C-alpha positions as CSV (number, residue, x, y, z in Angstrom):
1,M,-16.8,8.6,-1.2
2,A,-16.7,5.5,-3.3
3,T,-15.7,2.2,-1.8
4,L,-12.8,0.1,-2.8
5,T,-15.1,-2.3,-4.7
6,E,-16.8,0.4,-6.6
7,L,-13.6,2.1,-7.5
8,A,-12.1,-1.1,-8.7
9,R,-15.1,-2.2,-10.5
10,F,-15.6,0.9,-12.7
11,Q,-12.0,2.1,-13.0
12,T,-9.7,-0.9,-13.0
13,P,-9.4,-4.2,-15.1
14,L,-9.3,-6.3,-11.8
15,S,-11.4,-9.4,-11.6
16,G,-13.8,-10.1,-8.7
17,R,-11.4,-12.5,-7.1
18,A,-8.5,-9.8,-7.2
19,V,-10.8,-7.2,-5.7
20,S,-11.8,-9.6,-2.9
21,H,-8.0,-10.2,-2.2
22,L,-7.4,-6.5,-1.9
23,Q,-10.5,-6.2,0.3
24,R,-9.1,-8.9,2.7
25,L,-5.7,-6.9,2.6
26,V,-7.2,-3.5,3.6
27,A,-9.6,-5.1,6.2
28,G,-6.7,-5.4,8.7
29,W,-3.9,-3.3,7.3
30,G,-4.1,-0.5,10.1
31,L,-2.0,-3.0,11.9
32,L,0.6,-3.0,9.1
33,A,0.7,0.9,9.2
34,D,1.2,0.9,12.9
35,F,4.0,-1.6,12.6
36,C,5.9,0.3,10.0
37,F,5.1,3.8,11.5
38,A,3.9,5.0,7.9
39,D,1.1,5.7,5.7
40,L,0.1,2.9,3.4
41,L,-1.5,3.5,0.0
42,L,-3.0,0.8,-2.4
43,F,-2.6,1.4,-6.1
44,A,-4.1,-0.6,-8.9
45,P,-3.8,-0.2,-12.7
46,T,-6.5,1.9,-14.4
47,I,-8.7,0.3,-16.9
48,D,-7.3,2.4,-19.7
49,A,-3.7,1.5,-18.8
50,P,-3.6,-2.2,-17.6
51,D,0.0,-2.4,-18.2
52,G,0.9,-0.1,-15.2
53,E,1.3,3.3,-16.9
54,K,-1.6,4.8,-14.8
55,F,-2.7,3.9,-11.3
56,L,-5.8,4.7,-9.1
57,I,-5.4,4.9,-5.4
58,L,-8.0,2.5,-4.2
59,S,-7.3,2.8,-0.4
60,Q,-5.2,4.6,2.2
61,V,-4.6,4.1,5.9
62,R,-2.6,6.3,8.2
63,P,-0.6,4.9,11.3
64,S,-1.7,5.5,14.8
65,T,2.0,5.1,16.0
66,S,3.4,7.9,14.0
67,Q,2.4,11.1,12.1
68,T,0.8,10.9,8.8
69,V,2.4,12.4,5.7
70,Y,-1.1,12.7,3.9
71,R,-3.5,15.1,5.7
72,A,-5.9,14.8,2.7
73,D,-7.5,11.7,1.5
74,M,-5.8,10.2,-1.6
75,I,-8.4,7.7,-2.4
76,G,-9.6,8.0,-6.1
77,T,-6.5,10.0,-7.2
78,V,-5.1,8.9,-10.5
79,V,-1.3,9.0,-11.1
80,N,0.9,8.2,-14.0
81,S,4.2,6.5,-14.3
82,E,6.1,9.8,-14.5
83,E,4.5,10.8,-11.1
84,R,5.0,7.4,-9.4
85,P,8.0,5.6,-11.3
86,L,8.7,3.3,-8.3
87,V,5.1,2.1,-8.3
88,T,5.2,1.4,-12.0
89,R,8.6,-0.4,-11.5
90,A,7.3,-2.6,-8.7
91,F,4.1,-3.4,-10.7
92,Q,5.8,-4.3,-13.9
93,L,8.8,-6.3,-12.4
94,G,6.8,-7.7,-9.5
95,E,9.5,-6.9,-7.0
96,I,9.8,-4.8,-3.9
97,I,11.3,-1.4,-4.9
98,E,12.7,1.0,-2.3
99,G,13.5,4.7,-2.9
100,E,12.5,8.3,-2.5
101,A,9.7,10.2,-3.9
102,T,8.2,13.6,-3.8
103,I,5.3,13.8,-1.3
104,A,3.4,17.1,-1.9
105,S,2.3,17.5,1.8
106,L,6.0,17.3,2.8
107,K,8.3,20.0,1.8
108,E,10.9,17.3,1.0
109,R,11.2,13.8,-0.5
110,G,9.9,10.9,1.4
111,R,10.9,7.4,1.8
112,V,8.8,5.0,-0.2
113,I,8.8,1.2,-0.3
114,C,6.6,-0.4,-3.1
115,I,5.3,-3.9,-2.6
116,P,3.7,-5.6,-5.5
117,V,0.4,-7.3,-4.4
118,R,0.1,-10.7,-5.9
119,C,-3.2,-12.8,-6.1
120,R,-2.7,-16.4,-7.6
121,G,0.6,-15.5,-9.0
122,E,-0.5,-12.4,-10.8
123,V,0.5,-8.8,-9.6
124,I,-2.8,-7.0,-9.3
125,G,-1.6,-3.8,-7.5
126,V,1.1,-2.1,-5.5
127,L,1.1,-1.3,-1.8
128,T,3.3,1.6,-0.7
129,R,4.8,2.4,2.6
130,E,5.4,6.3,2.7
131,S,7.0,8.1,5.4
132,A,9.0,11.3,6.1
133,P,12.7,10.9,6.0
134,S,14.1,10.4,9.7
135,F,17.3,12.2,10.7
136,G,19.6,11.9,13.8
137,R,17.6,9.4,15.9
138,Q,18.3,5.8,16.0
139,P,15.3,3.6,16.4
140,G,14.9,1.5,19.5
141,E,14.6,-2.1,19.8
142,L,10.7,-2.1,19.8
143,E,10.7,0.0,16.7
144,R,13.2,-2.2,14.9
145,T,11.0,-5.3,15.9
146,Y,7.9,-3.7,14.7
147,V,9.4,-2.7,11.3
148,D,10.9,-6.2,10.9
149,I,7.4,-7.7,11.4
150,F,6.2,-5.3,8.7
151,N,8.9,-6.4,6.3
152,R,7.9,-10.1,6.9
153,F,4.3,-9.2,5.9
154,A,5.6,-7.2,3.0
155,R,7.5,-10.3,1.6
156,M,4.4,-12.4,2.2
157,I,2.2,-9.8,0.3
158,S,4.6,-9.7,-2.6
159,A,4.7,-13.6,-2.7
160,G,0.9,-13.8,-2.7
161,D,0.9,-15.6,0.8
162,F,-0.9,-12.7,2.4
163,P,-3.8,-12.0,3.1
164,F,-5.0,-15.5,3.7
165,D,-8.0,-16.7,1.7
166,A,-9.9,-17.9,4.9
167,Q,-9.4,-14.4,6.5
168,D,-12.8,-12.7,6.9
169,A,-12.8,-9.3,5.2
170,E,-15.9,-8.2,6.9
171,T,-14.4,-7.4,10.3
172,E,-15.8,-4.2,12.0
173,E,-12.6,-3.0,13.5
174,A,-9.2,-4.6,13.2
175,P,-6.6,-4.4,16.1
176,R,-4.1,-1.6,16.1
177,V,-0.7,-1.4,17.6
178,G,-0.1,1.1,20.3
């Protein structure tokens, strides 16, 4: 399987600096998936549609605190704006977009939050938080706290304040929640 760097280099218009920013993001994003109890996918525009009409999934992480909605790896999958309109809107508007989307592995629509990833003021990709809808059960205080922490990170990612430039992307294994 190709690495994030290889996929980005050959299939996206991203600069080396932007790719390094995304590498730093995914180096520790297992913690973010655990905090939000959901799968995270990282989308980047394709080289033939840099305006955000087509996206390549560069990376994926499953939570250790909840069930995954994706049994198969999505890395390397190309989607278009019709398949992923929320991703397109988040990329083009540079805003966090929430909604529902069809998730093939579920037999129903799932909850999706699309977070634009900024590097030096420019939107370079979209991070999505994808989960099955929850019915009937109210989350406890710990769950609410975890999701609040994730939401703070989401706002930092959208503003370009996270990941930090000094953060080392070469860590062997990032901490997990659980």
